[in-house]
C-alpha positions in Angstrom: -16.9 -41.2 -62.7 -16.8 -37.7 -64.3 -19.7 -36.4 -62.0 -18.0 -37.6 -58.9 -14.7 -36.1 -59.9 -16.3 -32.7 -60.5 -18.0 -32.8 -57.1 -14.7 -33.6 -55.4 -13.0 -30.7 -57.2 -15.8 -28.3 -56.2 -15.6 -29.5 -52.6 -11.8 -28.9 -52.6 -12.2 -25.5 -54.1 -14.9 -24.6 -51.5 -12.7 -25.7 -48.6 -9.8 -23.8 -50.1 -11.9 -20.6 -50.3 -13.1 -21.1 -46.7 -9.5 -21.6 -45.5 -8.4 -18.5 -47.4 -11.3 -16.5 -45.9 -10.4 -17.7 -42.4 -6.7 -16.8 -42.9 -7.7 -13.4 -44.2 -9.9 -12.8 -41.1 -7.0 -13.9 -38.9 -4.6 -11.5 -40.6 -7.1 -8.7 -40.1 -7.0 -9.2 -36.4 -4.6 -7.4 -34.1 -1.8 -9.4 -32.5 -3.7 -9.2 -29.2 -6.9 -10.6 -30.7 -4.9 -13.4 -32.3 -3.3 -14.1 -28.9 -6.8 -14.3 -27.4 -7.9 -16.9 -29.9 -4.7 -18.9 -29.4 -5.1 -19.0 -25.6 -8.8 -19.9 -25.8 -8.0 -22.9 -28.0 -5.3 -24.3 -25.7 -6.2 -27.7 -24.1 -5.8 -26.3 -20.6 -7.7 -23.1 -21.1 -10.5 -23.8 -18.6 -8.0 -24.7 -15.9 -5.9 -21.6 -16.6 -9.1 -19.5 -16.2 -9.6 -21.2 -12.8 -6.1 -20.3 -11.8 -6.4 -16.6 -12.7 -9.8 -16.4 -11.0 -8.2 -17.8 -7.9 -5.7 -15.0 -8.0 -8.5 -12.5 -8.3 -7.4 -11.5 -11.8 -3.9 -10.6 -10.6 -2.2 -8.3 -13.2 1.3 -9.8 -12.7 0.9 -13.3 -11.3 3.9 -15.3 -10.3 4.1 -18.8 -11.9 5.6 -21.7 -9.9 6.5 -25.2 -10.8 6.9 -28.0 -8.3 5.0 -30.3 -6.0 4.0 -30.8 -2.3 3.5 -34.1 -0.5 2.0 -34.5 3.0 2.5 -37.7 5.0 1.2 -38.8 8.4 3.3 -40.3 11.2 3.3 -43.7 9.6 4.7 -42.4 6.3 1.4 -42.8 4.4 0.7 -40.1 1.8 -2.3 -38.1 3.0 -2.3 -35.6 0.1 -0.2 -34.7 -2.9 -0.2 -32.1 -5.5 2.0 -31.5 -8.5 2.0 -28.9 -11.3 2.7 -31.6 -13.9 -1.0 -31.7 -14.9 -1.4 -27.9 -14.9 -1.4 -25.8 -18.1 2.2 -25.3 -19.0 3.2 -27.4 -15.9 3.0 -24.3 -13.7 0.7 -22.7 -11.1 -0.3 -19.0 -10.9 -0.2 -17.3 -7.5 -0.8 -13.6 -6.6 1.9 -11.0 -6.9 0.7 -9.5 -3.6 1.7 -5.9 -4.6 -0.1 -3.5 -2.4 0.0 -0.6 -4.9 -3.2 -0.1 -7.0 -1.0 1.4 -9.7 0.8 -1.9 -10.1 -2.0 -4.5 -9.4 -5.5 -3.4 -8.6 -6.8 -6.9 -7.6 -3.9 -7.6 -5.1 -4.1 -4.1 -3.7 -7.8 -4.6 -3.0 -7.0 -7.8 -1.0 -4.2 -5.9 0.8 -6.6 -3.1 1.6 -9.1 -5.6 3.1 -6.4 -7.2 5.2 -5.3 -3.7 6.5 -8.9 -2.9 7.4 -9.2 -6.0 9.5 -5.7 -5.5 11.0 -6.5 -1.9 12.1 -10.1 -2.7 13.1 -9.0 -5.6 15.3 -6.9 -3.2 17.3 -9.9 -1.0 17.8 -12.7 -3.3 18.4 -11.1 -6.7 19.1 -11.2 -9.9 17.1 -8.6 -11.8 15.1 -6.9 -12.8 18.4 -7.2 -9.3 20.0 -9.5 -9.1 23.1 -12.7 -7.0 22.7 -11.8 -5.0 25.9 -9.5 -2.8 23.7 -12.5 -0.8 22.7 -12.7 0.5 26.3 -9.0 1.6 26.4 -7.9 5.2 25.7 -7.6 5.6 21.9 -6.7 8.5 19.6 -6.5 9.1 15.9 -3.4 11.2 15.3 -2.2 12.9 12.2 1.4 14.2 12.1 2.6 16.3 9.2 5.8 17.6 7.8 6.9 21.3 8.3 6.9 23.9 5.6 9.8 23.7 3.1 8.4 26.6 1.1 5.1 28.0 -0.1 3.2 25.7 -2.5 -0.1 26.0 -4.3 -3.1 24.6 -2.3 -6.8 23.9 -2.6 -8.7 26.0 -0.2 -12.4 25.2 -1.0 -13.1 28.1 -3.3 -10.9 30.7 -1.6 -7.8 32.2 -3.2 -4.8 30.0 -3.0 -2.4 32.5 -1.4 -3.8 36.1 -1.4 -0.9 38.6 -1.4 -0.3 42.2 -2.5 0.1 42.6 -6.2 3.9 43.3 -6.2 5.0 41.1 -3.4 7.9 39.3 -5.0 10.5 36.8 -3.7 14.2 37.4 -4.1 14.0 35.4 -7.4 11.4 37.7 -8.8 8.5 35.3 -8.4 5.1 36.3 -6.9 4.7 35.1 -3.3 0.9 34.8 -3.7 -1.6 33.1 -6.0 -5.2 34.6 -6.4 -6.6 31.4 -8.1 -9.0 29.2 -6.3 -7.6 25.7 -7.1 -9.6 22.5 -6.9 -8.2 19.3 -5.3 -7.6 17.7 -8.7 -5.7 20.7 -10.1 -2.2 19.6 -11.1 -0.7 22.7 -9.8 -1.7 21.9 -6.2 1.4 20.9 -4.2 3.8 22.7 -6.6 6.1 25.4 -5.2 5.3 29.0 -6.0 9.1 29.4 -6.5 11.3 26.3 -6.9 14.4 28.4 -6.3 13.1 29.3 -2.8 11.9 25.8 -2.0 14.0 23.7 0.5 14.5 20.5 -1.5 17.4 19.3 0.6 15.4 19.9 3.8 12.4 18.1 2.2 14.4 15.1 1.1 16.2 14.7 4.5 12.8 15.0 6.3 11.3 12.1 4.2 14.4 10.0 4.8 14.1 10.5 8.6 10.4 10.0 9.0 10.9 6.7 10.8 13.4 8.2 13.2 11.0 11.1 13.8 8.2 8.6 14.7 10.5 6.7 17.0 11.5 9.9 18.8 7.8 10.8 19.1 6.8 7.5 20.7 9.8 7.7 23.1 9.0 11.3 24.1 5.3 10.4 24.5 6.3 7.5 26.9 8.4 9.9 28.9 5.6 12.4 29.1 3.2 9.7 30.3 5.6 8.7 33.1 6.1 12.3 34.2 2.3 12.9 34.2 1.8 9.8 36.3 4.6 10.6 38.7 6.4 7.3 38.1 10.0 6.7 37.0 10.4 6.4 33.2 12.0 3.0 33.6 8.9 1.7 35.4 6.3 2.9 32.9 5.9 -0.6 31.3 4.9 -1.9 34.7 1.8 0.3 34.5 0.9 1.0 30.9 1.8 -0.1 27.3 1.7 2.3 24.4 0.4 0.5 21.2 -0.1 1.9 17.8 -0.7 1.3 14.1 0.4 4.0 11.6 0.1 4.5 7.8 2.3 6.8 5.7 0.7 9.0 3.1 2.2 11.3 0.5 0.9 14.8 0.4 0.5 16.6 -2.9 3.8 18.4 -2.4 5.6 15.0 -2.0 6.2 15.1 1.8 5.2 12.3 4.1 2.6 12.6 6.8 1.5 9.9 9.2 -2.0 8.8 10.3 -1.9 6.7 13.4 -4.1 5.0 15.9 -2.5 5.4 19.4 -3.9 3.2 22.2 -3.0 2.8 25.9 -3.1 -0.8 27.3 -2.3 -2.2 30.7 1.1 -3.6 31.6 0.4 -7.0 30.0 -0.9 -5.7 26.7 -4.4 -5.6 25.2 -5.9 -8.1 27.6 -5.0 -5.9 30.6 -6.8 -2.7 31.7 -4.7 0.5 31.8 -4.6 2.4 35.1 -7.3 5.0 35.9 -4.9 7.9 35.3 -4.4 6.8 31.7 -7.3 8.5 30.0 -8.3 9.9 26.6 -7.9 13.4 27.9 -4.4 12.9 29.3 -3.2 11.1 26.1 -4.8 13.8 24.0 -3.0 16.6 25.9 0.4 14.8 25.8 0.5 14.0 22.1 0.9 17.6 20.9 3.5 18.2 23.6 5.5 15.2 22.6 5.2 16.0 18.9 6.4 19.6 19.4 9.4 18.5 21.5 10.8 16.1 19.0 14.1 17.0 17.4 16.1 14.7 15.0 19.5 15.9 13.8 20.4 15.0 10.2 24.1 14.0 9.6 26.3 17.1 9.1 27.9 17.5 5.7 30.3 20.1 4.4 28.3 20.0 1.2 24.9 20.8 2.6 25.5 21.9 6.2 23.4 20.7 9.2 19.6 20.3 9.5 17.3 19.9 12.5 14.2 17.9 11.6 10.9 18.2 13.5 7.2 17.7 13.0 5.0 20.3 11.4 2.7 22.6 13.3 -0.4 21.1 11.6 -1.4 18.4 14.1 -4.7 16.6 14.4 -5.7 14.7 17.5 -9.1 13.1 17.7 -10.7 10.7 20.2 -12.3 7.5 18.9 -15.6 6.0 19.8 -16.9 2.5 19.1 -20.3 3.8 17.9 -21.2 6.9 15.9 -22.6 9.7 18.0 -22.1 12.3 15.3 -19.1 14.0 17.1 -16.1 11.7 17.0 -14.6 9.3 14.5 -15.9 5.7 14.7 -13.7 2.6 14.7 -14.8 1.4 11.2 -14.3 4.8 9.7 -10.7 5.0 10.9 -10.0 1.4 9.8 -11.4 2.2 6.3 -9.5 5.5 6.2 -6.1 3.9 6.9 -6.8 0.9 4.7 -7.5 3.2 1.7 -4.0 4.8 1.9 -2.0 1.5 2.0 -2.9 1.0 -1.7 -1.5 4.4 -2.7 2.1 5.5 -3.1 4.0 8.4 -4.7 1.4 8.7 -7.5 -0.6 10.9 -5.2 2.3 13.4 -5.5 2.5 13.0 -9.3 5.7 10.8 -9.0 6.6 7.4 -10.3 6.9 4.0 -8.6 9.7 2.8 -10.9 13.3 2.7 -9.4 15.7 5.3 -10.7 18.9 3.7 -12.1 20.7 6.8 -13.4 20.3 10.5 -12.9 19.8 11.1 -16.6 16.6 9.0 -16.6 14.9 11.5 -14.4 14.5 13.8 -17.4 12.6 11.1 -19.2 10.0 10.4 -16.5 6.4 11.7 -16.9 6.6 13.7 -13.6 6.2 17.4 -12.6 9.2 19.7 -12.4 8.7 19.7 -8.6 8.9 15.9 -8.3 11.9 15.8 -10.8 13.7 18.3 -8.5 13.1 16.0 -5.5 14.3 13.0 -7.5 17.5 14.8 -8.5 18.1 15.9 -4.9 17.7 12.3 -3.7 20.2 11.2 -6.3 22.7 14.0 -5.5 22.5 13.6 -1.8 22.8 9.8 -2.2 26.3 10.3 -3.6 27.6 11.9 -0.3 29.4 9.4 1.9 28.1 10.9 5.1 24.5 10.2 3.9 25.2 6.8 2.4 23.3 5.0 5.2 20.1 6.8 4.1 20.2 4.9 0.7 18.7 7.9 -1.1 19.5 6.6 -4.5 17.8 3.2 -4.3 14.8 4.9 -2.7 14.7 8.0 -4.9 11.5 6.8 -6.6 9.9 7.0 -3.1 11.1 10.6 -2.7 13.6 9.5 -0.1 11.2 7.6 2.2 12.3 4.0 2.7 9.9 2.9 5.5 6.9 0.6 5.3 3.6 2.0 4.3 2.0 0.5 7.4 3.7 -0.4 10.6 2.5 -1.2 14.1 3.6 -2.1 17.6 3.9 -5.8 18.3 0.8 -6.2 20.5 -1.5 -3.8 18.7 -3.4 -6.5 16.9 -3.0 -9.4 14.5 -0.5 -9.7 11.5 -0.8 -9.9 7.8 0.6 -13.4 7.9 -2.1 -14.5 10.3 -4.8 -13.0 8.2 -3.5 -14.7 5.0 -3.3 -18.1 6.9 -6.9 -17.7 8.1 -8.1 -16.9 4.6 -6.2 -19.9 3.2 -7.8 -22.2 5.8 -11.3 -20.8 4.9 -10.7 -21.3 1.2 -9.5 -24.8 1.6 -12.6 -26.7 0.5 -11.1 -30.1 -0.3 -11.1 -31.3 3.3 -7.3 -31.7 3.2 -5.0 -31.7 6.2 -4.4 -28.4 8.1 -0.8 -27.2 8.1 -0.9 -27.0 11.9 -1.6 -30.7 12.5 1.4 -31.9 14.5 1.4 -35.5 13.2 1.7 -34.5 9.6 4.9 -33.7 7.6 4.8 -31.7 4.4 7.6 -31.7 1.9 7.4 -29.1 -0.8 9.7 -28.3 -3.8 8.9 -25.2 -5.8 10.8 -23.1 -8.3 10.1 -19.8 -10.1 8.7 -20.4 -13.6 7.9 -16.9 -14.7 5.8 -13.8 -14.0 3.2 -11.7 -15.8 0.9 -12.1 -18.7 1.1 -11.9 -22.5 -1.1 -9.2 -24.1 -3.9 -11.5 -24.7 -3.7 -13.2 -21.3 -3.6 -9.7 -19.6 -6.9 -8.8 -21.4 -8.6 -12.0 -20.2 -7.3 -11.4 -16.6 -8.6 -7.9 -16.7 -12.0 -9.2 -17.7 -11.9 -11.7 -14.8 -10.9 -9.0 -12.3 -13.7 -6.7 -13.6 -16.2 -9.5 -13.2 -15.1 -10.3 -9.7 -15.3 -6.6 -8.8 -18.8 -6.3 -10.2 -19.9 -9.4 -8.2 -18.5 -7.8 -5.0 -20.5 -4.6 -5.7 -23.7 -6.5 -6.3 -23.2 -8.5 -3.1 -22.6 -5.3 -1.2 -25.7 -3.7 -2.5 -27.8 -6.8 -1.6 -26.3 -6.8 1.9 -27.4 -3.2 2.4 -30.8 -3.9 1.0 -31.2 -6.8 3.5 -30.3 -4.5 6.3 
């Protein structure tokens, strides 16, 4: 019929105009917005959100494909899991990067683990006996020596007051009358880069681990001497335990914050002898630090260097409860945990590996940091310094140690903390991995890493939501108290 044909034509035209309007709107969107729409319309979108939420909104999740099957002693399948039904047939897991500059959600979790690891060695818990809080304990900060005058923040006072015409041999002023704030970019920069000891600086960073080892050895010898016992018999009386964190100063030099504790001969569960006191330990730490000498490998190109700790040394006793005078256990644990999420960015450097010397000129770093990077690269080409691996670790300004390290018996481990968290989060009543009558067979393979632009935006929203929920929960907890 003519009327019916006209209505059909009008409907078709209306749908065509609606489709054209929809396409025009889509073309007006940015590629990221189009990606968001595409992801939100995928069949497994809800499950993908669950996966990303489980990673805490990880910025660079690792995707795995595979399966795991658990059987009991009779061969009966107790539980099974496969990624075959997951979105894209893969499962997202955390990248576990400790650096906030790389992944803020994973660095937050690592910071929490570090807090509990350090705190357990101070107050007990997590497998460490509570008696450790009664043992002699110190909070020690060891710094690098001076490699040359740098700008500094002095709380409103002039940076480096000097006479008006006090110049160095390169014609640069030795002083600075400006009162710098802590966030001033010039803080940590040399007053004269030609006078600054970049080789000494680089070698010192590269030998920080050896300097710490020499310090602990010297401290043990001083303890034995003070107690009047042979050095070889010290472990029959006392055990030196520690946990330390490396931090970059604004000038790019490493300094160490450490908790040093004296235990009995059998570790944390045993009481140290009466002569092992806070006062004795506090008196011996500065002596041991000042006595340390580490000799860098000699080279015809750079000569010889003797490495030692700086004169700025802080030794403070710890108390389990705040009396207004000494540091408390929780304050120290929080202080050390804060620094494990930081890296060379505090010195204005980069956390990206250097693959060629020419790329240093392209990095968004200060001239001072660029000079350290070039020094690392140049020294790394000397055969006598090859064992320092300065080129692979140039992005860390020559330091190749772990951000946090501890003695074996100080407290728990990161692995134990992660296992305990996994057990707590397991809500399906499934078998525990430590059940001896169960056998688990797992097959996993790497299936990718990271997000697309749209997925990254969604993950950032999830991470922000989780962070807001934590803040609200913390506020409510304080209000309840």
